[in-house]
N, C-alpha and C positions, 0 to 999 in steps of 0.2 A: 419338790420345793415350791412354795407359793410365790407368785409374782405380785408385786405391789400394783395397786390400781394406778393407772396413769393420771386419773382425774382426782386423786386423793389430795385433800387440803392438808397443808403442813403448818407447823408452828415453830417459830424461832424467836428467841429473846436476844436483843443486841444492846450493847452499851454504846450510845451515840454521844460523841464528844460535842460540847456546846458549839464549837467552831463549824461543824458540819450539819447542825440541826436544821438550819434553813434549807439547805440543799436536800436533806433527807425528807423534810416536809413537802417539798416541791415534788419529789419522786412519788411520795405516797399519794398526793393530791392528783397528779397527772394520770396515775395508773389506777385510781380509785381502789386502793388497797385498804385492808382492815388493819389498823394499828392501834395499840393501846399503850399509853404512858403508864408504866408500872411503878415509877419512883426514881429516886436518885440511885445511881450505880455506885459500886465500891470505888471506882476510879473518880478522882476529883474532876469536877466540871463535866460529868457525863450523866445521861439520863437513860434508864433502862426502858426499852420499848419492845412490846410483844407484837409479833406479826402473825396473823392467820393468812396464809397465802396459798393460792392455787398455782398449779404448774405454769400457767401463762404469766404469772408474776415473778417467776424464778429469775429472769434477767434483771428485774428491778431490784430484787433482793441482792443479787450479785453486784449491782451498781452501788447500792448502799454499803455493802461490805468493802468495795474498792475505795469509797470515800473514807471510810474509817481507817482502812489500811494505809492509804496515802497520808492521811492526817497523822497517824501514829508514826510512820516512817519519817515524815518531815520533822516531827517533834523530837524523835530520837537523834536525827542529824543535828538539830539545833543544840541539844544537850551535849553532844560530842564536841561541837565547835566551842561551846562555852567552857567545857572542861579543858580543851586545848589552850584556850586563851588564858585561863586561870593558871595553868601549868607554866606557860610562857612568862607570866607576870612574876612568878615566884623565883 
């Protein structure tokens, strides 16, 4: 079986929510990463960004993924709270 090259550049496309775009841009700038805005994502208020990244940028990609995950989990909690409030009002 062949091994992957350790220095191989990878590519990933992410849907970045508007609320974390500034933090994402800061990570991209600080780490001098290659990123391309591809357009609007299927999710409302998200932009699809393509990243060509080297292994040394893996931690930065993980940081961006955590920003997205935290945003999405916070949003899910807010929706649950709103549903509970609506149920209590009925």
